[in-house]
C-alpha positions in Angstrom: 87.6 -207.8 -169.8 88.0 -209.7 -166.6 91.6 -210.3 -165.4 92.8 -211.9 -162.2 96.3 -211.6 -160.8 97.7 -214.9 -159.4 99.2 -214.3 -156.0 102.0 -216.8 -156.5 102.8 -215.4 -159.9 102.8 -211.8 -158.5 105.3 -212.8 -155.8 107.5 -214.5 -158.4 107.5 -211.6 -160.8 108.1 -209.1 -158.0 111.1 -211.2 -156.9 112.6 -211.4 -160.4 111.5 -207.9 -161.4 109.5 -209.3 -164.3 106.0 -208.4 -165.5 102.9 -209.4 -163.6 101.2 -212.4 -165.2 97.4 -212.1 -165.5 94.8 -214.8 -166.1 91.7 -214.4 -168.1 88.7 -215.4 -165.9 85.7 -217.1 -167.4 82.4 -217.3 -165.5 80.9 -220.6 -166.6 77.3 -221.5 -166.1 76.5 -225.2 -166.1 73.3 -226.9 -167.2 73.5 -229.3 -164.3 73.9 -228.8 -160.6 77.3 -229.6 -159.1 75.6 -232.0 -156.7 74.2 -234.2 -159.6 76.5 -237.2 -160.2 78.0 -237.7 -163.7 76.2 -234.7 -165.3 77.0 -232.1 -162.6 80.3 -233.5 -161.6 81.5 -233.2 -165.2 81.2 -229.4 -165.2 83.1 -229.2 -161.9 85.7 -231.7 -163.1 86.3 -229.6 -166.3 86.9 -226.5 -164.2 89.3 -228.3 -161.9 91.2 -229.7 -164.9 91.7 -226.4 -166.7 92.5 -224.4 -163.6 95.2 -227.0 -162.6 97.0 -226.8 -165.9 96.7 -223.2 -167.0 98.2 -219.9 -165.9 96.5 -218.2 -168.9 92.9 -218.9 -168.1 90.8 -219.6 -165.0 87.2 -220.8 -165.0 84.6 -220.2 -162.3 81.7 -222.7 -162.0 78.1 -221.6 -161.4 75.1 -223.9 -161.0 72.0 -223.5 -163.2 70.1 -220.3 -162.3 73.0 -218.6 -160.5 73.9 -216.7 -163.6 71.2 -217.7 -166.1 68.6 -220.5 -166.4 69.7 -223.7 -168.2 67.7 -223.0 -171.3 69.0 -219.5 -171.7 72.7 -220.3 -171.7 73.3 -220.2 -175.4 71.9 -216.7 -175.8 73.7 -215.5 -172.7 77.1 -216.8 -174.0 76.5 -215.4 -177.4 75.7 -211.9 -176.2 78.5 -211.9 -173.7 76.5 -211.7 -170.5 78.0 -215.0 -169.6 81.5 -216.0 -170.7 81.0 -219.8 -171.0 78.5 -222.6 -170.5 78.9 -226.4 -170.0 75.7 -227.8 -171.5 74.4 -229.9 -174.4 73.2 -228.8 -177.8 69.9 -230.8 -177.4 68.6 -227.9 -175.3 68.6 -225.7 -178.4 66.4 -227.9 -180.6 63.6 -225.3 -180.4 66.0 -222.7 -181.8 68.0 -224.8 -184.3 66.5 -228.0 -185.8 69.9 -229.6 -186.4 71.2 -228.9 -182.8 70.2 -232.3 -181.4 72.2 -234.2 -184.0 75.2 -232.9 -182.0 73.8 -234.1 -178.7 72.1 -237.5 -179.0 70.7 -239.3 -182.1 67.9 -241.9 -181.6 69.2 -245.4 -182.7 72.4 -243.5 -183.6 76.0 -243.8 -182.7 77.2 -244.9 -179.3 80.0 -243.1 -177.6 83.0 -244.4 -179.5 81.4 -244.0 -182.9 80.1 -240.5 -182.0 83.5 -239.3 -180.9 85.1 -240.8 -184.0 82.7 -238.7 -186.2 83.1 -235.7 -184.0 86.9 -235.6 -183.7 88.2 -237.4 -186.7 85.6 -236.8 -189.4 83.3 -233.8 -190.1 81.4 -233.6 -186.8 83.2 -230.8 -185.0 83.5 -228.6 -188.1 79.7 -229.0 -188.8 79.0 -228.3 -185.1 80.8 -225.0 -185.2 79.3 -224.1 -188.6 75.8 -224.7 -187.2 76.3 -222.0 -184.6 78.0 -219.6 -187.0 75.3 -219.9 -189.7 72.6 -219.3 -187.1 74.2 -216.0 -185.9 75.5 -217.2 -182.5 78.8 -215.6 -181.4 80.2 -218.8 -179.7 83.1 -221.2 -179.9 82.0 -224.8 -179.3 84.1 -227.6 -178.0 83.1 -231.2 -177.3 83.7 -231.5 -173.6 82.0 -234.6 -172.2 80.1 -237.7 -173.2 78.1 -240.4 -171.5 76.9 -243.9 -172.5 73.2 -244.6 -173.0 70.6 -243.2 -170.7 67.4 -245.0 -169.6 64.4 -244.4 -171.8 61.8 -243.5 -169.2 60.2 -243.7 -165.8 56.5 -244.7 -165.9 53.9 -245.1 -163.2 52.5 -248.2 -164.9 54.0 -250.9 -167.0 53.9 -250.0 -170.7 52.8 -253.2 -172.6 51.7 -251.7 -176.0 51.9 -248.5 -177.9 48.3 -247.8 -176.8 49.6 -247.4 -173.3 51.6 -244.4 -174.4 48.8 -242.5 -175.9 47.7 -239.5 -174.0 50.6 -239.4 -171.6 52.3 -236.1 -170.7 56.0 -236.8 -170.5 59.3 -234.9 -170.0 61.4 -235.9 -173.0 64.7 -234.6 -174.4 65.9 -233.9 -177.9 65.0 -235.7 -181.1 63.4 -238.6 -179.1 60.7 -236.2 -178.1 59.7 -236.0 -181.8 59.3 -239.8 -181.8 57.2 -239.8 -178.7 54.9 -237.0 -180.0 54.2 -239.1 -183.1 53.2 -242.0 -180.9 50.6 -239.9 -179.0 52.7 -238.6 -176.1 52.6 -234.9 -175.2 56.2 -233.9 -174.4 57.8 -231.0 -172.7 61.5 -230.2 -172.0 62.1 -229.5 -168.3 65.4 -228.8 -166.6 66.6 -231.3 -164.0 65.3 -229.5 -160.9 61.8 -229.0 -162.4 61.1 -232.6 -163.2 60.3 -234.1 -159.8 57.9 -231.3 -158.8 56.1 -231.7 -162.1 55.7 -235.5 -161.5 54.6 -234.9 -158.0 51.8 -232.5 -158.9 50.7 -234.5 -161.9 51.8 -232.0 -164.5 53.6 -234.8 -166.2 52.8 -238.6 -166.0 56.2 -239.9 -166.9 59.8 -238.7 -167.5 63.1 -239.6 -168.9 66.2 -237.6 -167.8 69.5 -239.5 -167.6 71.3 -242.5 -166.2 70.0 -244.6 -163.3 72.3 -243.0 -160.7 71.4 -239.5 -161.8 67.7 -240.3 -161.9 67.9 -242.0 -158.5 69.4 -238.8 -157.0 66.4 -236.9 -158.4 64.0 -239.3 -156.7 61.9 -240.3 -159.7 61.4 -243.8 -158.2 59.2 -242.3 -155.5 56.5 -241.6 -158.1 57.2 -243.7 -161.2 58.6 -247.1 -160.4 58.9 -248.7 -163.9 62.3 -247.8 -165.4 62.7 -248.8 -169.0 65.9 -249.8 -170.9 67.6 -249.5 -173.4 68.1 -245.8 -174.0 67.1 -245.9 -177.7 66.7 -242.2 -177.8 70.1 -241.4 -176.4 72.7 -244.2 -177.3 75.3 -241.6 -176.3 74.9 -238.0 -175.2 77.6 -235.4 -176.1 78.2 -232.3 -174.0 79.6 -229.0 -175.2 81.6 -226.2 -173.8 80.4 -222.9 -175.3 82.7 -219.9 -175.0 81.8 -216.4 -176.1 83.6 -216.0 -179.4 85.1 -212.6 -178.6 86.6 -214.0 -175.4 87.9 -217.0 -177.2 89.5 -214.9 -180.0 91.3 -212.7 -177.4 93.1 -215.7 -176.0 96.5 -216.6 -177.4 96.9 -220.0 -179.0 98.5 -221.5 -175.8 95.4 -220.6 -173.7 93.1 -222.0 -176.4 95.0 -225.3 -176.6 94.8 -225.7 -172.8 91.1 -225.4 -172.9 90.9 -227.9 -175.7 93.1 -230.4 -173.8 91.1 -230.0 -170.6 87.9 -230.8 -172.6 89.4 -233.9 -174.2 90.5 -235.1 -170.7 87.0 -234.4 -169.4 85.4 -236.5 -172.1 87.5 -239.5 -170.8 86.6 -239.1 -167.1 82.9 -238.2 -167.8 82.5 -241.4 -169.9 84.3 -243.6 -167.4 82.3 -242.2 -164.4 79.0 -243.0 -166.1 80.1 -246.5 -167.0 81.4 -247.2 -163.5 78.6 -246.1 -161.3 75.3 -247.0 -162.8 75.0 -250.8 -162.2 75.0 -250.3 -158.4 72.2 -247.8 -158.8 70.2 -250.3 -160.9 70.7 -253.0 -158.3 69.8 -250.6 -155.4 66.7 -249.3 -157.2 65.3 -252.8 -157.4 66.4 -254.0 -154.0 65.7 -250.9 -151.9 63.5 -248.5 -153.9 60.7 -250.7 -155.3 61.8 -250.1 -158.9 61.2 -252.7 -161.7 64.0 -252.4 -164.3 62.2 -253.3 -167.6 63.5 -254.0 -171.1 61.5 -252.8 -174.0 60.3 -255.8 -176.1 61.4 -256.0 -179.7 58.1 -254.9 -181.1 58.2 -251.6 -179.1 61.8 -250.9 -180.1 60.8 -251.6 -183.7 58.0 -249.1 -183.4 60.2 -246.5 -181.9 62.8 -247.0 -184.7 60.2 -246.9 -187.5 58.8 -243.7 -186.1 62.3 -242.2 -185.8 63.0 -243.0 -189.5 59.9 -241.0 -190.4 60.9 -238.1 -188.2 64.5 -238.0 -189.5 63.2 -238.0 -193.1 60.8 -235.2 -192.5 63.3 -233.0 -190.6 65.8 -233.6 -193.4 63.2 -232.5 -196.0 62.3 -229.4 -194.0 65.7 -228.1 -193.0 68.7 -227.9 -195.4 71.3 -227.9 -192.6 69.7 -230.8 -190.8 69.9 -232.8 -194.1 73.6 -231.8 -194.5 74.5 -233.0 -191.1 72.3 -236.1 -191.2 73.7 -237.2 -194.6 77.3 -236.7 -193.4 76.6 -238.7 -190.2 75.0 -241.5 -192.2 77.8 -241.6 -194.6 80.3 -242.0 -191.8 78.2 -244.6 -190.1 78.0 -246.7 -193.3 81.8 -246.8 -193.3 82.1 -247.4 -189.6 79.8 -250.4 -189.9 82.5 -252.2 -191.9 84.7 -252.0 -188.8 82.2 -252.4 -186.0 80.4 -255.4 -187.5 83.7 -257.2 -188.0 85.7 -256.3 -184.8 83.1 -256.3 -182.0 81.3 -259.3 -180.5 77.7 -259.4 -181.6 75.2 -258.3 -178.9 71.7 -259.6 -179.5 68.9 -257.2 -178.5 67.4 -259.6 -175.9 
């Protein structure tokens, strides 16, 4: 087990004749490069938060690929080859059918509602149970959230469903199931692999994240039609995975510090995304030749109808997906009493 002696603590204990205090060091891989705004900065910010408040634990941040590739992080944390990972459960959809319900739900809850279900209803308990029942030796904590993403970058304007047929597109999570049903061939690529795939024509279109993040990745150089709203990811939740054995070895004080740092990180991650994206949208149109487009109602209706079919089939195929889906729908039905009464109405167009 990794331990690290803190110089200041060592000096203090030597001066007082007390015992040397040691920190548990956690090597943490992130699914997103530290240079990527909002997504990447969230992992860095979490590490800064926990290291500034704790003498029990210290986290070391590693970019994707420095320890393990993005899509291998869950297995690496579970088997102990990596101590922790800052990532999102949507990357495990190929391993666990219900995983994406804990990341982003098409036409599902926005950030406030998602956090309400996660932190004050059954969401977090079901999140942990999912990993436990699938044999993963991990502790999971909600540790970040962002508002809706854009729903795609296309080389040509998409006017009808027929324009989607035959496209090869990078797509994330449960939304990919919808696009597949509409004739799009989808693949899940990590951030750094998307632009090269667009450039060489391996994919025709992509979605990834928010305008500022996508701008940094340069998608506008190849695909200049950016579509809104982000129907497939009304909110995206991020997780901190910690090897369960390492977690259990911590005392309650150390565990609580990690939990508190993650809750603080949810706040700053959400605020950063809300604050910085409008400037990127303006700059994309004014400087980068991008046309920001809004899906017409008939396209959104088609996406939503397709999603209803996908959700029903996944619930019929997978018992745990159905359990989580039903729980979320029950919560949303109750939440609707509040949300439809207290918030100002926002027409689609």
